N, CA, C, O and the ligand as a Tripos MOL2 file, in Angstrom:
@<TRIPOS>MOLECULE
protein
  249   247    63     0     0
PROTEIN
NO_CHARGES

@<TRIPOS>ATOM
      1 N         -23.4130  -13.9070   14.1410 N.3       1 MET1
      2 CA        -22.7730  -13.3430   12.9410 C.3       1 MET1
      3 C         -22.7580  -11.8180   13.0080 C.2       1 MET1
      4 O         -21.8280  -11.1630   12.5370 O.2       1 MET1
      5 N         -23.8220  -11.2720   13.6100 N.am      2 ASP2
      6 CA        -23.9150   -9.8170   13.6540 C.3       2 ASP2
      7 C         -23.3580   -9.2360   14.9440 C.2       2 ASP2
      8 O         -23.4260   -8.0270   15.1650 O.2       2 ASP2
      9 N         -22.8150  -10.0830   15.7850 N.am      3 GLU3
     10 CA        -22.2810   -9.5710   17.0380 C.3       3 GLU3
     11 C         -21.0680   -8.6920   16.7970 C.2       3 GLU3
     12 O         -20.1490   -9.0490   16.0590 O.2       3 GLU3
     13 N         -21.0900   -7.5230   17.4460 N.am      4 LEU4
     14 CA        -19.9640   -6.6030   17.3250 C.3       4 LEU4
     15 C         -19.3380   -6.3820   18.6880 C.2       4 LEU4
     16 O         -20.0300   -6.2690   19.7000 O.2       4 LEU4
     17 N         -18.0490   -6.3240   18.6920 N.am      5 LEU5
     18 CA        -17.3330   -5.9930   19.9150 C.3       5 LEU5
     19 C         -17.2330   -4.4830   20.0400 C.2       5 LEU5
     20 O         -17.0110   -3.7830   19.0520 O.2       5 LEU5
     21 N         -17.3960   -3.9880   21.2500 N.am      6 ALA6
     22 CA        -17.1970   -2.5630   21.5140 C.3       6 ALA6
     23 C         -15.9010   -2.4130   22.2900 C.2       6 ALA6
     24 O         -15.7320   -3.0040   23.3560 O.2       6 ALA6
     25 N         -14.9960   -1.6260   21.7530 N.am      7 PHE7
     26 CA        -13.6890   -1.4810   22.3940 C.3       7 PHE7
     27 C         -13.0300   -0.1940   21.9440 C.2       7 PHE7
     28 O         -13.5230    0.5010   21.0570 O.2       7 PHE7
     29 N         -11.8960    0.1110   22.5790 N.am      8 GLU8
     30 CA        -11.1020    1.2640   22.1620 C.3       8 GLU8
     31 C         -10.1210    0.8240   21.1050 C.2       8 GLU8
     32 O          -9.4910   -0.2280   21.2210 O.2       8 GLU8
     33 N          -9.9960    1.6310   20.0790 N.am      9 CYS9
     34 CA         -8.9620    1.3610   19.0820 C.3       9 CYS9
     35 C          -7.6020    1.3920   19.7620 C.2       9 CYS9
     36 O          -7.2930    2.3510   20.4680 O.2       9 CYS9
     37 N          -6.7760    0.3580   19.5630 N.am     10 PRO10
     38 CA         -5.4640    0.3090   20.2120 C.3      10 PRO10
     39 C          -4.5110    1.3990   19.7420 C.2      10 PRO10
     40 O          -3.4840    1.6390   20.3760 O.2      10 PRO10
     41 N          -4.8370    2.0530   18.6480 N.am     11 ARG11
     42 CA         -3.9290    3.0780   18.1260 C.3      11 ARG11
     43 C          -4.3980    4.4760   18.4890 C.2      11 ARG11
     44 O          -3.6080    5.2800   18.9850 O.2      11 ARG11
     45 N          -5.6620    4.7820   18.2540 N.am     12 CYS12
     46 CA         -6.1120    6.1640   18.4420 C.3      12 CYS12
     47 C          -7.0940    6.3010   19.5990 C.2      12 CYS12
     48 O          -7.5570    7.4030   19.8920 O.2      12 CYS12
     49 N          -7.4110    5.2000   20.2490 N.am     13 ARG13
     50 CA         -8.2850    5.2040   21.4340 C.3      13 ARG13
     51 C          -9.7120    5.6170   21.1220 C.2      13 ARG13
     52 O         -10.4660    5.9870   22.0220 O.2      13 ARG13
     53 N         -10.0770    5.5570   19.8780 N.am     14 ALA14
     54 CA        -11.4570    5.8890   19.5450 C.3      14 ALA14
     55 C         -12.3690    4.7320   19.9210 C.2      14 ALA14
     56 O         -11.9730    3.5690   19.8430 O.2      14 ALA14
     57 N         -13.5780    5.0530   20.3240 N.am     15 GLN15
     58 CA        -14.5510    4.0130   20.6170 C.3      15 GLN15
     59 C         -15.0790    3.4630   19.2980 C.2      15 GLN15
     60 O         -15.6440    4.1920   18.4840 O.2      15 GLN15
     61 N         -14.8850    2.1750   19.1070 N.am     16 VAL16
     62 CA        -15.3070    1.5770   17.8490 C.3      16 VAL16
     63 C         -16.0640    0.2870   18.1280 C.2      16 VAL16
     64 O         -15.9660   -0.2950   19.2080 O.2      16 VAL16
     65 N         -16.8070   -0.1340   17.1430 N.am     17 GLN17
     66 CA        -17.4620   -1.4290   17.1990 C.3      17 GLN17
     67 C         -17.0830   -2.2080   15.9530 C.2      17 GLN17
     68 O         -17.2200   -1.7200   14.8320 O.2      17 GLN17
     69 N         -16.6100   -3.4100   16.1610 N.am     18 ALA18
     70 CA        -16.1830   -4.2190   15.0300 C.3      18 ALA18
     71 C         -16.3130   -5.6850   15.4060 C.2      18 ALA18
     72 O         -16.4810   -6.0260   16.5770 O.2      18 ALA18
     73 N         -16.2370   -6.5270   14.4280 N.am     19 ARG19
     74 CA        -16.3880   -7.9630   14.6760 C.3      19 ARG19
     75 C         -15.1390   -8.5440   15.3100 C.2      19 ARG19
     76 O         -15.1980   -9.5780   15.9760 O.2      19 ARG19
     77 N         -13.9970   -7.8770   15.1030 N.am     20 PHE20
     78 CA        -12.7520   -8.3630   15.6740 C.3      20 PHE20
     79 C         -11.9950   -7.2070   16.3140 C.2      20 PHE20
     80 O         -12.0390   -6.0750   15.8320 O.2      20 PHE20
     81 N         -11.3010   -7.5080   17.4070 N.am     21 TYR21
     82 CA        -10.4980   -6.4850   18.0580 C.3      21 TYR21
     83 C          -9.3280   -6.1040   17.1730 C.2      21 TYR21
     84 O          -8.6490   -6.9670   16.6170 O.2      21 TYR21
     85 N          -9.0920   -4.7930   17.0430 N.am     22 GLY22
     86 CA         -7.9820   -4.3340   16.2190 C.3      22 GLY22
     87 C          -8.1510   -2.8660   15.9220 C.2      22 GLY22
     88 O          -9.0520   -2.2170   16.4540 O.2      22 GLY22
     89 N          -7.2870   -2.3350   15.0700 N.am     23 PRO23
     90 CA         -7.3580   -0.9180   14.7280 C.3      23 PRO23
     91 C          -8.7090   -0.5690   14.1060 C.2      23 PRO23
     92 O          -9.3220   -1.3910   13.4250 O.2      23 PRO23
     93 N          -9.1620    0.6580   14.3480 N.am     24 CYS24
     94 CA        -10.4120    1.1040   13.7560 C.3      24 CYS24
     95 C         -10.2230    1.2910   12.2490 C.2      24 CYS24
     96 O          -9.1190    1.1310   11.7270 O.2      24 CYS24
     97 N         -11.2990    1.6270   11.5690 N.am     25 ALA25
     98 CA        -11.2460    1.7480   10.1100 C.3      25 ALA25
     99 C         -10.2030    2.7740    9.6780 C.2      25 ALA25
    100 O          -9.4500    2.5430    8.7320 O.2      25 ALA25
    101 N         -10.1650    3.9010   10.3730 N.am     26 ASN26
    102 CA         -9.1840    4.9310   10.0240 C.3      26 ASN26
    103 C          -7.7650    4.4190   10.1780 C.2      26 ASN26
    104 O          -6.9300    4.5920    9.2900 O.2      26 ASN26
    105 N          -7.4980    3.7880   11.3110 N.am     27 CYS27
    106 CA         -6.1480    3.2930   11.5590 C.3      27 CYS27
    107 C          -5.8150    2.1530   10.6090 C.2      27 CYS27
    108 O          -4.6830    2.0390   10.1410 O.2      27 CYS27
    109 N          -6.7800    1.3290   10.3320 N.am     28 HIS28
    110 CA         -6.5350    0.2270    9.4100 C.3      28 HIS28
    111 C          -6.1470    0.7700    8.0370 C.2      28 HIS28
    112 O          -5.2560    0.2490    7.3660 O.2      28 HIS28
    113 N          -6.8390    1.8260    7.6480 N.am     29 ASP29
    114 CA         -6.5240    2.4390    6.3640 C.3      29 ASP29
    115 C          -5.1280    3.0510    6.3890 C.2      29 ASP29
    116 O          -4.3820    2.9580    5.4140 O.2      29 ASP29
    117 N          -4.7840    3.6770    7.5120 N.am     30 GLN30
    118 CA         -3.4460    4.2700    7.6210 C.3      30 GLN30
    119 C          -2.3850    3.1850    7.5770 C.2      30 GLN30
    120 O          -1.3550    3.3450    6.9220 O.2      30 GLN30
    121 N          -2.6310    2.0860    8.2680 N.am     31 LEU31
    122 CA         -1.6600    1.0000    8.2790 C.3      31 LEU31
    123 C          -1.4470    0.4700    6.8660 C.2      31 LEU31
    124 O          -0.3190    0.1930    6.4550 O.2      31 LEU31
    125 N          -2.5350    0.3340    6.1380 N.am     32 ARG32
    126 CA         -2.4160   -0.1750    4.7690 C.3      32 ARG32
    127 C          -1.6400    0.7930    3.8860 C.2      32 ARG32
    128 O          -0.8200    0.3920    3.0590 O.2      32 ARG32
    129 N          -1.9230    2.0910    4.0860 N.am     33 ARG33
    130 CA         -1.2610    3.0860    3.2310 C.3      33 ARG33
    131 C           0.2100    3.2310    3.5700 C.2      33 ARG33
    132 O           1.0190    3.5850    2.7120 O.2      33 ARG33
    133 N           0.5590    2.9570    4.8270 N.am     34 THR34
    134 CA          1.9430    3.1510    5.2360 C.3      34 THR34
    135 C           2.7670    1.8810    5.0780 C.2      34 THR34
    136 O           3.9680    1.8810    5.3480 O.2      34 THR34
    137 N           2.1460    0.8280    4.6540 N.am     35 GLN35
    138 CA          2.9070   -0.4060    4.4690 C.3      35 GLN35
    139 C           4.0130   -0.2030    3.4460 C.2      35 GLN35
    140 O           3.7930    0.3450    2.3650 O.2      35 GLN35
    141 N           5.2080   -0.6570    3.8110 N.am     36 GLY36
    142 CA          6.3380   -0.5360    2.8990 C.3      36 GLY36
    143 C           7.0560    0.7880    3.0060 C.2      36 GLY36
    144 O           8.0790    0.9920    2.3520 O.2      36 GLY36
    145 N           6.5370    1.6960    3.8210 N.am     37 SER37
    146 CA          7.2090    2.9810    3.9810 C.3      37 SER37
    147 C           7.8840    3.0500    5.3460 C.2      37 SER37
    148 O           7.8380    2.0950    6.1220 O.2      37 SER37
    149 N           8.4980    4.1690    5.6250 N.am     38 ASP38
    150 CA          9.1940    4.3230    6.8990 C.3      38 ASP38
    151 C           8.2260    4.2700    8.0670 C.2      38 ASP38
    152 O           8.6020    3.8980    9.1790 O.2      38 ASP38
    153 N           6.9970    4.6380    7.8170 N.am     39 ALA39
    154 CA          6.0220    4.6990    8.9020 C.3      39 ALA39
    155 C           5.5880    3.3010    9.3340 C.2      39 ALA39
    156 O           4.9760    3.1370   10.3900 O.2      39 ALA39
    157 N           5.8970    2.3130    8.5330 N.am     40 ARG40
    158 CA          5.4510    0.9620    8.8460 C.3      40 ARG40
    159 C           6.0320    0.4860   10.1710 C.2      40 ARG40
    160 O           5.3270   -0.1190   10.9780 O.2      40 ARG40
    161 N           7.2950    0.7520   10.3930 N.am     41 GLU41
    162 CA          7.9170    0.3160   11.6360 C.3      41 GLU41
    163 C           7.2050    0.8900   12.8400 C.2      41 GLU41
    164 O           6.9430    0.1820   13.8130 O.2      41 GLU41
    165 N           6.8950    2.1600   12.7760 N.am     42 VAL42
    166 CA          6.2330    2.8260   13.8920 C.3      42 VAL42
    167 C           4.8510    2.2350   14.1090 C.2      42 VAL42
    168 O           4.4560    1.9630   15.2430 O.2      42 VAL42
    169 N           4.1310    2.0390   13.0390 N.am     43 ALA43
    170 CA          2.7720    1.5290   13.1480 C.3      43 ALA43
    171 C           2.7670    0.1220   13.7100 C.2      43 ALA43
    172 O           1.9580   -0.1880   14.5840 O.2      43 ALA43
    173 N           3.6380   -0.7210   13.2370 N.am     44 VAL44
    174 CA          3.6750   -2.0990   13.7050 C.3      44 VAL44
    175 C           4.0970   -2.1480   15.1630 C.2      44 VAL44
    176 O           3.5060   -2.8770   15.9590 O.2      44 VAL44
    177 N           5.1070   -1.3840   15.5120 N.am     45 ALA45
    178 CA          5.5910   -1.3830   16.8800 C.3      45 ALA45
    179 C           4.5190   -0.8890   17.8290 C.2      45 ALA45
    180 O           4.4140   -1.3620   18.9600 O.2      45 ALA45
    181 N           3.7390    0.0450   17.3770 N.am     46 ASP46
    182 CA          2.7010    0.5960   18.2260 C.3      46 ASP46
    183 C           1.5300   -0.3650   18.3470 C.2      46 ASP46
    184 O           0.8320   -0.3930   19.3600 O.2      46 ASP46
    185 N           1.3310   -1.1380   17.3160 N.am     47 TYR47
    186 CA          0.1670   -2.0100   17.2710 C.3      47 TYR47
    187 C           0.3890   -3.2750   18.0930 C.2      47 TYR47
    188 O          -0.3920   -3.5790   18.9940 O.2      47 TYR47
    189 N           1.4550   -4.0130   17.7820 N.am     48 GLU48
    190 CA          1.7260   -5.2530   18.4990 C.3      48 GLU48
    191 C           3.2050   -5.3110   18.8690 C.2      48 GLU48
    192 O           3.9890   -5.9740   18.1900 O.2      48 GLU48
    193 N           3.5820   -4.6330   19.9230 N.am     49 PRO49
    194 CA          4.9960   -4.5080   20.2860 C.3      49 PRO49
    195 C           5.6440   -5.8330   20.6180 C.2      49 PRO49
    196 O           6.8360   -6.0050   20.3670 O.2      49 PRO49
    197 N           4.9000   -6.7790   21.1750 N.am     50 LYS50
    198 CA          5.5300   -7.9910   21.6720 C.3      50 LYS50
    199 C           5.4660   -9.1640   20.6940 C.2      50 LYS50
    200 O           6.2470  -10.1090   20.7970 O.2      50 LYS50
    201 N           4.5440   -9.0960   19.7580 N.am     51 MET51
    202 CA          4.3230  -10.2450   18.8830 C.3      51 MET51
    203 C           5.5040  -10.5200   17.9670 C.2      51 MET51
    204 O           5.7460  -11.6640   17.5850 O.2      51 MET51
    205 N           6.2380   -9.4710   17.6150 N.am     52 ASN52
    206 CA          7.2930   -9.6400   16.6170 C.3      52 ASN52
    207 C           8.6870   -9.7250   17.2340 C.2      52 ASN52
    208 O           9.6790   -9.7950   16.5080 O.2      52 ASN52
    209 N           8.7740   -9.7190   18.5360 N.am     53 VAL53
    210 CA         10.0820   -9.6670   19.1740 C.3      53 VAL53
    211 C          10.7810  -11.0150   19.1260 C.2      53 VAL53
    212 O          11.8490  -11.1510   18.5300 O.2      53 VAL53
    213 N          10.1640  -12.0200   19.7640 N.am     54 THR54
    214 CA         10.8120  -13.3380   19.8160 C.3      54 THR54
    215 C           9.7990  -14.4400   19.5170 C.2      54 THR54
    216 O           9.4320  -15.2110   20.4030 O.2      54 THR54
    217 N           9.3580  -14.5080   18.2870 N.am     55 PRO55
    218 CA          8.3700  -15.5290   17.9290 C.3      55 PRO55
    219 C           8.9070  -16.9430   18.1140 C.2      55 PRO55
    220 O           8.1460  -17.8470   18.4570 O.2      55 PRO55
    221 N          10.1850  -17.1470   17.8960 N.am     56 ASN56
    222 CA         10.7470  -18.4850   18.0210 C.3      56 ASN56
    223 C          10.7780  -18.9530   19.4580 C.2      56 ASN56
    224 O          10.5200  -20.1220   19.7460 O.2      56 ASN56
    225 N          11.0930  -18.0440   20.3560 N.am     57 ALA57
    226 CA         11.1660  -18.4150   21.7700 C.3      57 ALA57
    227 C           9.8130  -18.9060   22.2570 C.2      57 ALA57
    228 O           9.7200  -19.8550   23.0360 O.2      57 ALA57
    229 N           8.7730  -18.2430   21.7830 N.am     58 VAL58
    230 CA          7.4370  -18.6470   22.1870 C.3      58 VAL58
    231 C           7.0550  -19.9770   21.5410 C.2      58 VAL58
    232 O           6.4580  -20.8440   22.1790 O.2      58 VAL58
    233 N           7.4070  -20.1200   20.2760 N.am     59 ALA59
    234 CA          6.9920  -21.3090   19.5380 C.3      59 ALA59
    235 C           7.6900  -22.5640   20.0420 C.2      59 ALA59
    236 O           7.1170  -23.6520   19.9840 O.2      59 ALA59
    237 N           8.9090  -22.4310   20.5310 N.am     60 THR60
    238 CA          9.6660  -23.6150   20.9220 C.3      60 THR60
    239 C           9.5270  -23.9340   22.4000 C.2      60 THR60
    240 O          10.2170  -24.8100   22.9210 O.2      60 THR60
    241 N           8.6380  -23.2230   23.0720 N.am     61 LYS61
    242 CA          8.5460  -23.4060   24.5130 C.3      61 LYS61
    243 C           7.8690  -24.7400   24.8730 C.2      61 LYS61
    244 O           8.1870  -25.3430   25.8980 O.2      61 LYS61
    245 N           6.9630  -25.1820   24.0500 N.am     62 ASP62
    246 CA          6.2730  -26.4390   24.3630 C.3      62 ASP62
    247 C           7.1180  -27.6380   24.0080 C.2      62 ASP62
    248 O           6.6900  -28.7760   24.2050 O.2      62 ASP62
    249 ZN         -7.9390    4.0270   15.4110 Zn       63 ZN63
@<TRIPOS>BOND
     1     1     2 1
     2     2     3 1
     3     3     4 2
     4     3     5 am
     5     5     6 1
     6     6     7 1
     7     7     8 2
     8     7     9 am
     9     9    10 1
    10    10    11 1
    11    11    12 2
    12    11    13 am
    13    13    14 1
    14    14    15 1
    15    15    16 2
    16    15    17 am
    17    17    18 1
    18    18    19 1
    19    19    20 2
    20    19    21 am
    21    21    22 1
    22    22    23 1
    23    23    24 2
    24    23    25 am
    25    25    26 1
    26    26    27 1
    27    27    28 2
    28    27    29 am
    29    29    30 1
    30    30    31 1
    31    31    32 2
    32    31    33 am
    33    33    34 1
    34    34    35 1
    35    35    36 2
    36    35    37 am
    37    37    38 1
    38    38    39 1
    39    39    40 2
    40    39    41 am
    41    41    42 1
    42    42    43 1
    43    43    44 2
    44    43    45 am
    45    45    46 1
    46    46    47 1
    47    47    48 2
    48    47    49 am
    49    49    50 1
    50    50    51 1
    51    51    52 2
    52    51    53 am
    53    53    54 1
    54    54    55 1
    55    55    56 2
    56    55    57 am
    57    57    58 1
    58    58    59 1
    59    59    60 2
    60    59    61 am
    61    61    62 1
    62    62    63 1
    63    63    64 2
    64    63    65 am
    65    65    66 1
    66    66    67 1
    67    67    68 2
    68    67    69 am
    69    69    70 1
    70    70    71 1
    71    71    72 2
    72    71    73 am
    73    73    74 1
    74    74    75 1
    75    75    76 2
    76    75    77 am
    77    77    78 1
    78    78    79 1
    79    79    80 2
    80    79    81 am
    81    81    82 1
    82    82    83 1
    83    83    84 2
    84    83    85 am
    85    85    86 1
    86    86    87 1
    87    87    88 2
    88    87    89 am
    89    89    90 1
    90    90    91 1
    91    91    92 2
    92    91    93 am
    93    93    94 1
    94    94    95 1
    95    95    96 2
    96    95    97 am
    97    97    98 1
    98    98    99 1
    99    99   100 2
   100    99   101 am
   101   101   102 1
   102   102   103 1
   103   103   104 2
   104   103   105 am
   105   105   106 1
   106   106   107 1
   107   107   108 2
   108   107   109 am
   109   109   110 1
   110   110   111 1
   111   111   112 2
   112   111   113 am
   113   113   114 1
   114   114   115 1
   115   115   116 2
   116   115   117 am
   117   117   118 1
   118   118   119 1
   119   119   120 2
   120   119   121 am
   121   121   122 1
   122   122   123 1
   123   123   124 2
   124   123   125 am
   125   125   126 1
   126   126   127 1
   127   127   128 2
   128   127   129 am
   129   129   130 1
   130   130   131 1
   131   131   132 2
   132   131   133 am
   133   133   134 1
   134   134   135 1
   135   135   136 2
   136   135   137 am
   137   137   138 1
   138   138   139 1
   139   139   140 2
   140   139   141 am
   141   141   142 1
   142   142   143 1
   143   143   144 2
   144   143   145 am
   145   145   146 1
   146   146   147 1
   147   147   148 2
   148   147   149 am
   149   149   150 1
   150   150   151 1
   151   151   152 2
   152   151   153 am
   153   153   154 1
   154   154   155 1
   155   155   156 2
   156   155   157 am
   157   157   158 1
   158   158   159 1
   159   159   160 2
   160   159   161 am
   161   161   162 1
   162   162   163 1
   163   163   164 2
   164   163   165 am
   165   165   166 1
   166   166   167 1
   167   167   168 2
   168   167   169 am
   169   169   170 1
   170   170   171 1
   171   171   172 2
   172   171   173 am
   173   173   174 1
   174   174   175 1
   175   175   176 2
   176   175   177 am
   177   177   178 1
   178   178   179 1
   179   179   180 2
   180   179   181 am
   181   181   182 1
   182   182   183 1
   183   183   184 2
   184   183   185 am
   185   185   186 1
   186   186   187 1
   187   187   188 2
   188   187   189 am
   189   189   190 1
   190   190   191 1
   191   191   192 2
   192   191   193 am
   193   193   194 1
   194   194   195 1
   195   195   196 2
   196   195   197 am
   197   197   198 1
   198   198   199 1
   199   199   200 2
   200   199   201 am
   201   201   202 1
   202   202   203 1
   203   203   204 2
   204   203   205 am
   205   205   206 1
   206   206   207 1
   207   207   208 2
   208   207   209 am
   209   209   210 1
   210   210   211 1
   211   211   212 2
   212   211   213 am
   213   213   214 1
   214   214   215 1
   215   215   216 2
   216   215   217 am
   217   217   218 1
   218   218   219 1
   219   219   220 2
   220   219   221 am
   221   221   222 1
   222   222   223 1
   223   223   224 2
   224   223   225 am
   225   225   226 1
   226   226   227 1
   227   227   228 2
   228   227   229 am
   229   229   230 1
   230   230   231 1
   231   231   232 2
   232   231   233 am
   233   233   234 1
   234   234   235 1
   235   235   236 2
   236   235   237 am
   237   237   238 1
   238   238   239 1
   239   239   240 2
   240   239   241 am
   241   241   242 1
   242   242   243 1
   243   243   244 2
   244   243   245 am
   245   245   246 1
   246   246   247 1
   247   247   248 2
@<TRIPOS>SUBSTRUCTURE
     1 MET1         2 RESIDUE 1 A MET
     2 ASP2         6 RESIDUE 1 A ASP
     3 GLU3        10 RESIDUE 1 A GLU
     4 LEU4        14 RESIDUE 1 A LEU
     5 LEU5        18 RESIDUE 1 A LEU
     6 ALA6        22 RESIDUE 1 A ALA
     7 PHE7        26 RESIDUE 1 A PHE
     8 GLU8        30 RESIDUE 1 A GLU
     9 CYS9        34 RESIDUE 1 A CYS
    10 PRO10       38 RESIDUE 1 A PRO
    11 ARG11       42 RESIDUE 1 A ARG
    12 CYS12       46 RESIDUE 1 A CYS
    13 ARG13       50 RESIDUE 1 A ARG
    14 ALA14       54 RESIDUE 1 A ALA
    15 GLN15       58 RESIDUE 1 A GLN
    16 VAL16       62 RESIDUE 1 A VAL
    17 GLN17       66 RESIDUE 1 A GLN
    18 ALA18       70 RESIDUE 1 A ALA
    19 ARG19       74 RESIDUE 1 A ARG
    20 PHE20       78 RESIDUE 1 A PHE
    21 TYR21       82 RESIDUE 1 A TYR
    22 GLY22       86 RESIDUE 1 A GLY
    23 PRO23       90 RESIDUE 1 A PRO
    24 CYS24       94 RESIDUE 1 A CYS
    25 ALA25       98 RESIDUE 1 A ALA
    26 ASN26      102 RESIDUE 1 A ASN
    27 CYS27      106 RESIDUE 1 A CYS
    28 HIS28      110 RESIDUE 1 A HIS
    29 ASP29      114 RESIDUE 1 A ASP
    30 GLN30      118 RESIDUE 1 A GLN
    31 LEU31      122 RESIDUE 1 A LEU
    32 ARG32      126 RESIDUE 1 A ARG
    33 ARG33      130 RESIDUE 1 A ARG
    34 THR34      134 RESIDUE 1 A THR
    35 GLN35      138 RESIDUE 1 A GLN
    36 GLY36      142 RESIDUE 1 A GLY
    37 SER37      146 RESIDUE 1 A SER
    38 ASP38      150 RESIDUE 1 A ASP
    39 ALA39      154 RESIDUE 1 A ALA
    40 ARG40      158 RESIDUE 1 A ARG
    41 GLU41      162 RESIDUE 1 A GLU
    42 VAL42      166 RESIDUE 1 A VAL
    43 ALA43      170 RESIDUE 1 A ALA
    44 VAL44      174 RESIDUE 1 A VAL
    45 ALA45      178 RESIDUE 1 A ALA
    46 ASP46      182 RESIDUE 1 A ASP
    47 TYR47      186 RESIDUE 1 A TYR
    48 GLU48      190 RESIDUE 1 A GLU
    49 PRO49      194 RESIDUE 1 A PRO
    50 LYS50      198 RESIDUE 1 A LYS
    51 MET51      202 RESIDUE 1 A MET
    52 ASN52      206 RESIDUE 1 A ASN
    53 VAL53      210 RESIDUE 1 A VAL
    54 THR54      214 RESIDUE 1 A THR
    55 PRO55      218 RESIDUE 1 A PRO
    56 ASN56      222 RESIDUE 1 A ASN
    57 ALA57      226 RESIDUE 1 A ALA
    58 VAL58      230 RESIDUE 1 A VAL
    59 ALA59      234 RESIDUE 1 A ALA
    60 THR60      238 RESIDUE 1 A THR
    61 LYS61      242 RESIDUE 1 A LYS
    62 ASP62      246 RESIDUE 1 A ASP
    63 ZN63       249 GROUP 0 **** ****
């Protein structure tokens, strides 16, 4: 339960420790604040560029 992953933040490359891989606290806060604004596209594209491209193609492959 207390295990933390040590990794680089995918957005700012800061060394962070968290229970799940993802943006650090600062980036997470920025992502939340920029939701719904013009910056959202940039943040999402930078975070997971491939996940949102062709979800159907992946889902229908099996
Ligand atoms: Zn970060």
